[in-house]
Residue frames as a rotation matrix with the C-alpha (Angstrom) as fourth column:
UNK 1
0.579 0.813 -0.069 0.05
0.812 -0.582 -0.045 0.04
-0.077 -0.030 -0.997 0.02
UNK 2
-0.596 -0.755 -0.273 1.43
0.715 -0.654 0.247 3.42
-0.365 -0.048 0.930 -1.09
UNK 3
0.720 0.634 0.282 -0.02
0.693 -0.635 -0.341 6.81
-0.037 0.441 -0.897 -1.81
UNK 4
-0.504 -0.863 -0.012 2.10
0.832 -0.490 0.262 9.42
-0.232 0.122 0.965 -3.43
UNK 5
0.502 0.784 -0.365 0.65
0.681 -0.619 -0.392 13.02
-0.533 -0.052 -0.844 -3.26
UNK 6
-0.683 -0.667 0.298 1.51
0.722 -0.554 0.415 15.70
-0.112 0.499 0.859 -5.76
UNK 7
0.380 0.732 -0.565 0.03
0.574 -0.666 -0.477 19.23
-0.725 -0.142 -0.673 -5.98
UNK 8
-0.780 -0.428 0.457 0.09
0.626 -0.549 0.555 21.50
0.013 0.718 0.696 -9.07
UNK 9
-0.734 0.505 0.454 -1.96
-0.314 -0.845 0.433 24.65
0.603 0.175 0.778 -8.41
UNK 10
-0.241 0.755 0.609 -5.38
-0.966 -0.128 -0.224 23.62
-0.092 -0.643 0.760 -7.44
UNK 11
0.576 0.349 -0.739 -5.05
-0.556 0.830 -0.042 20.08
0.599 0.435 0.672 -8.66
UNK 12
-0.160 -0.576 0.801 -4.00
-0.890 0.436 0.135 17.34
-0.427 -0.691 -0.583 -6.19
UNK 13
0.323 0.046 -0.945 -3.06
-0.639 0.747 -0.182 13.90
0.698 0.663 0.271 -7.47
UNK 14
0.209 -0.234 0.950 -2.93
-0.777 0.549 0.306 10.74
-0.593 -0.802 -0.067 -5.24
UNK 15
-0.055 -0.323 -0.945 -1.03
-0.784 0.600 -0.159 8.01
0.618 0.732 -0.286 -6.97
UNK 16
0.533 0.309 0.787 -2.27
-0.752 0.599 0.274 4.80
-0.387 -0.739 0.552 -5.38
UNK 17
-0.094 -0.435 -0.895 -0.33
-0.736 0.636 -0.232 1.49
0.670 0.637 -0.380 -5.62
UNK 18
-0.946 -0.263 0.189 -0.34
-0.323 0.735 -0.596 -1.99
0.018 -0.625 -0.780 -4.26
UNK 19
-0.524 0.819 -0.233 -3.59
0.647 0.561 0.517 -3.62
0.554 0.120 -0.824 -2.91
UNK 20
-0.707 0.375 0.599 -6.50
-0.587 -0.784 -0.202 -1.79
0.394 -0.494 0.775 -1.50
UNK 21
-0.185 0.571 -0.800 -8.24
0.474 0.765 0.437 -3.88
0.861 -0.298 -0.412 1.01
UNK 22
0.791 0.611 -0.040 -9.59
0.314 -0.349 0.883 -3.27
0.525 -0.710 -0.468 4.55
UNK 23
0.442 -0.683 -0.582 -6.07
0.816 0.037 0.577 -2.98
-0.372 -0.730 0.573 6.09
UNK 24
-0.517 -0.823 0.234 -4.50
0.834 -0.423 0.354 -0.66
-0.192 0.379 0.905 3.62
UNK 25
0.048 0.663 0.747 -7.54
0.705 -0.552 0.445 1.61
0.708 0.505 -0.494 2.98
UNK 26
0.836 0.372 -0.403 -7.35
0.548 -0.542 0.637 3.33
0.019 -0.754 -0.657 6.28
UNK 27
-0.013 -0.933 -0.359 -3.82
0.608 -0.293 0.738 4.42
-0.794 -0.209 0.571 5.89
UNK 28
-0.631 -0.036 0.775 -4.64
0.749 -0.285 0.598 5.63
0.199 0.958 0.207 2.38
UNK 29
0.426 0.832 0.354 -7.68
0.686 -0.553 0.473 7.62
0.589 0.041 -0.807 3.53
UNK 30
0.633 -0.250 -0.733 -5.64
0.585 -0.465 0.664 9.33
-0.507 -0.849 -0.148 6.39
UNK 31
-0.423 -0.906 0.009 -2.87
0.638 -0.291 0.712 10.38
-0.643 0.307 0.702 3.99
UNK 32
-0.470 0.314 0.825 -5.27
0.745 -0.360 0.562 11.66
0.473 0.879 -0.065 1.29
UNK 33
0.590 0.803 -0.084 -7.48
0.706 -0.462 0.537 13.46
0.392 -0.376 -0.839 3.83
UNK 34
0.251 -0.634 -0.732 -4.53
0.651 -0.449 0.612 15.13
-0.716 -0.630 0.300 5.51
UNK 35
-0.748 -0.607 0.269 -3.37
0.587 -0.414 0.696 16.38
-0.311 0.678 0.666 2.10
UNK 36
-0.018 0.783 0.622 -6.84
0.782 -0.376 0.497 17.64
0.623 0.495 -0.606 1.24
UNK 37
0.715 0.326 -0.618 -6.96
0.687 -0.487 0.539 19.55
-0.125 -0.810 -0.573 4.53
UNK 38
-0.028 -0.845 -0.534 -3.55
0.560 -0.455 0.692 21.06
-0.828 -0.279 0.486 3.86
UNK 39
-0.835 -0.511 0.204 -4.04
0.376 -0.259 0.890 21.95
-0.402 0.819 0.409 0.17
UNK 40
-0.101 0.941 -0.322 -7.77
0.015 -0.323 -0.946 22.52
-0.995 -0.100 0.018 -0.35
UNK 41
-0.914 -0.365 0.178 -7.77
0.163 0.072 0.984 21.43
-0.372 0.928 -0.006 -3.94
UNK 42
-0.168 0.885 -0.434 -10.49
-0.827 -0.366 -0.427 22.19
-0.537 0.287 0.794 -6.43
UNK 43
0.654 0.337 -0.677 -9.80
-0.644 0.717 -0.265 18.87
0.396 0.610 0.686 -8.10
UNK 44
-0.060 -0.602 0.796 -8.58
-0.738 0.563 0.371 15.59
-0.672 -0.566 -0.478 -6.69
UNK 45
0.267 -0.040 -0.963 -7.27
-0.789 0.565 -0.242 12.98
0.554 0.824 0.120 -9.18
UNK 46
0.371 -0.183 0.910 -7.17
-0.583 0.717 0.382 9.47
-0.723 -0.672 0.160 -7.78
UNK 47
0.156 -0.334 -0.929 -4.80
-0.956 0.187 -0.227 7.62
0.250 0.924 -0.290 -9.95
UNK 48
0.644 0.233 0.728 -5.31
-0.495 0.853 0.164 3.82
-0.583 -0.466 0.665 -9.68
UNK 49
0.582 -0.397 -0.710 -2.52
-0.687 0.227 -0.690 3.06
0.435 0.890 -0.141 -12.19
UNK 50
-0.504 -0.852 -0.141 -0.36
-0.616 0.469 -0.633 1.16
0.605 -0.232 -0.762 -9.60
UNK 51
-0.086 0.558 0.825 -3.29
-0.891 0.327 -0.314 -0.72
-0.445 -0.763 0.470 -7.99
UNK 52
-0.861 -0.205 -0.466 -3.06
-0.404 0.831 0.382 -4.60
0.309 0.517 -0.799 -8.49
UNK 53
-0.539 0.692 -0.480 -6.18
0.676 0.695 0.243 -5.50
0.502 -0.194 -0.843 -6.37
UNK 54
-0.805 0.389 0.448 -9.15
-0.535 -0.802 -0.265 -3.65
0.257 -0.453 0.854 -4.90
UNK 55
-0.582 0.757 -0.297 -12.08
0.796 0.605 -0.017 -4.93
0.167 -0.246 -0.955 -2.71
UNK 56
0.379 0.897 0.227 -15.07
0.771 -0.442 0.458 -2.99
0.511 0.001 -0.859 -1.51
UNK 57
0.275 -0.387 -0.880 -12.67
0.729 -0.513 0.454 -0.92
-0.627 -0.766 0.141 0.65
UNK 58
-0.795 -0.577 0.184 -11.59
0.540 -0.537 0.648 0.86
-0.275 0.615 0.739 -2.50
UNK 59
-0.179 0.825 0.536 -15.13
0.633 -0.321 0.705 1.84
0.753 0.465 -0.465 -3.27
UNK 60
0.641 0.410 -0.649 -15.42
0.767 -0.330 0.550 3.19
0.011 -0.851 -0.526 0.32
UNK 61
-0.304 -0.871 -0.386 -12.14
0.755 -0.467 0.459 5.09
-0.580 -0.152 0.800 -0.22
UNK 62
-0.818 0.028 0.575 -13.51
0.464 -0.557 0.689 6.82
0.339 0.830 0.442 -3.28
UNK 63
0.175 0.963 0.203 -16.98
0.627 -0.269 0.731 7.55
0.759 -0.001 -0.651 -1.79
UNK 64
0.399 -0.069 -0.914 -15.42
0.883 -0.240 0.403 8.99
-0.247 -0.968 -0.035 1.27
UNK 65
-0.668 -0.727 -0.160 -13.24
0.577 -0.642 0.505 11.38
-0.470 0.245 0.848 -0.64
UNK 66
-0.503 0.555 0.663 -16.17
0.594 -0.335 0.731 12.37
0.628 0.761 -0.161 -2.84
UNK 67
0.498 0.725 -0.476 -18.17
0.815 -0.202 0.544 13.38
0.298 -0.658 -0.691 0.35
UNK 68
0.085 -0.647 -0.758 -15.13
0.756 -0.453 0.472 15.36
-0.648 -0.613 0.451 1.59
UNK 69
-0.857 -0.421 0.297 -14.70
0.497 -0.520 0.695 17.13
-0.138 0.743 0.655 -1.75
UNK 70
-0.104 0.893 0.438 -18.41
0.753 -0.217 0.621 17.97
0.650 0.394 -0.650 -1.97
UNK 71
0.551 0.233 -0.801 -18.09
0.783 -0.476 0.400 19.99
-0.288 -0.848 -0.445 1.24
UNK 72
-0.275 -0.821 -0.501 -15.22
0.418 -0.571 0.706 21.92
-0.866 -0.015 0.500 -0.37
UNK 73
0.640 0.561 -0.525 -17.09
-0.303 -0.444 -0.843 22.38
-0.707 0.698 -0.114 -3.67
UNK 74
-0.345 -0.855 -0.388 -14.30
-0.816 0.069 0.574 20.43
-0.464 0.515 -0.721 -5.45
UNK 75
0.707 0.505 -0.495 -14.44
-0.701 0.594 -0.395 17.62
0.094 0.626 0.774 -8.06
UNK 76
0.094 -0.550 0.830 -13.12
-0.318 0.774 0.548 14.03
-0.944 -0.315 -0.101 -8.21
UNK 77
0.550 0.037 -0.835 -11.55
-0.817 0.234 -0.527 12.41
0.176 0.971 0.159 -11.18
UNK 78
0.484 -0.301 0.822 -10.46
-0.255 0.850 0.461 8.75
-0.837 -0.433 0.334 -11.35
UNK 79
0.621 -0.232 -0.749 -7.87
-0.773 -0.020 -0.635 7.64
0.133 0.972 -0.192 -13.76
UNK 80
-0.369 -0.914 -0.167 -5.44
-0.871 0.403 -0.280 4.69
0.323 0.042 -0.945 -14.45
UNK 81
-0.009 0.461 0.888 -7.83
-0.768 0.565 -0.302 2.03
-0.641 -0.684 0.348 -13.25
UNK 82
-0.951 -0.265 0.160 -7.35
-0.127 0.804 0.581 -1.48
-0.282 0.532 -0.798 -14.82
UNK 83
-0.539 0.789 -0.295 -10.39
-0.477 0.002 0.879 -2.68
0.694 0.614 0.375 -16.81
UNK 84
-0.348 0.431 -0.832 -11.43
0.579 0.797 0.171 -4.85
0.737 -0.422 -0.528 -13.93
UNK 85
-0.600 0.062 -0.797 -11.31
0.708 -0.423 -0.566 -2.16
-0.372 -0.904 0.210 -11.34
UNK 86
-0.927 0.343 -0.154 -13.05
-0.376 -0.842 0.387 0.27
0.003 0.416 0.909 -13.74
UNK 87
-0.435 0.775 -0.458 -15.81
-0.087 0.470 0.878 -2.23
0.896 0.422 -0.137 -14.14
UNK 88
-0.292 0.329 -0.898 -16.26
0.910 0.385 -0.155 -2.71
0.295 -0.862 -0.412 -10.44
UNK 89
-0.867 -0.077 -0.492 -16.42
0.286 -0.886 -0.365 1.10
-0.408 -0.458 0.790 -10.02
UNK 90
-0.805 0.546 -0.234 -19.01
-0.513 -0.441 0.736 1.56
0.298 0.713 0.635 -12.66
UNK 91
-0.168 0.748 -0.642 -21.18
0.361 0.653 0.666 -1.24
0.918 -0.120 -0.379 -11.27
UNK 92
-0.409 0.034 -0.912 -20.93
0.909 -0.074 -0.410 0.53
-0.082 -0.997 -0.001 -7.98
UNK 93
0.665 0.709 0.236 -22.12
0.738 -0.672 -0.061 3.79
0.115 0.215 -0.970 -9.51
UNK 94
-0.001 -0.767 -0.641 -18.80
0.711 -0.452 0.539 5.57
-0.703 -0.455 0.546 -9.04
UNK 95
-0.669 -0.322 0.670 -19.23
0.741 -0.361 0.566 7.15
0.059 0.875 0.480 -12.53
UNK 96
0.375 0.864 0.337 -22.08
0.693 -0.503 0.517 9.18
0.616 0.040 -0.787 -11.22
UNK 97
0.843 -0.116 -0.525 -19.85
0.394 -0.532 0.749 10.73
-0.367 -0.838 -0.403 -8.64
UNK 98
0.056 -0.920 -0.389 -16.53
-0.236 -0.390 0.890 11.16
-0.970 0.042 -0.239 -10.52
UNK 99
0.652 -0.107 -0.750 -15.13
-0.757 -0.056 -0.651 11.23
0.028 0.993 -0.117 -14.01
UNK 100
0.384 -0.466 0.797 -13.61
-0.048 0.852 0.521 7.84
-0.922 -0.238 0.305 -14.71
UNK 101
0.917 -0.061 -0.395 -11.07
-0.385 0.129 -0.914 7.30
0.107 0.990 0.095 -17.57
């Protein structure tokens, strides 16, 4: 589990890697939420390019960040997801909350 945060202007990117499960999701949430609090982005990009596995904890990770961003009036963009992870996200309705590509 790893999260690498970069900020360019009002765009914050969280590059996720490894497996996202019950054990790793909590640490990822904390790191991303701390960076949101510090940077107040207008757009958060969650880059799933390095994610090899994701269970329902990944859906919870996305939904929680979406709620946080809504309070700030910010947007969420999901990128780099494998075809399998993208399919799970769309089945869960994440494409109604965020742009997925």
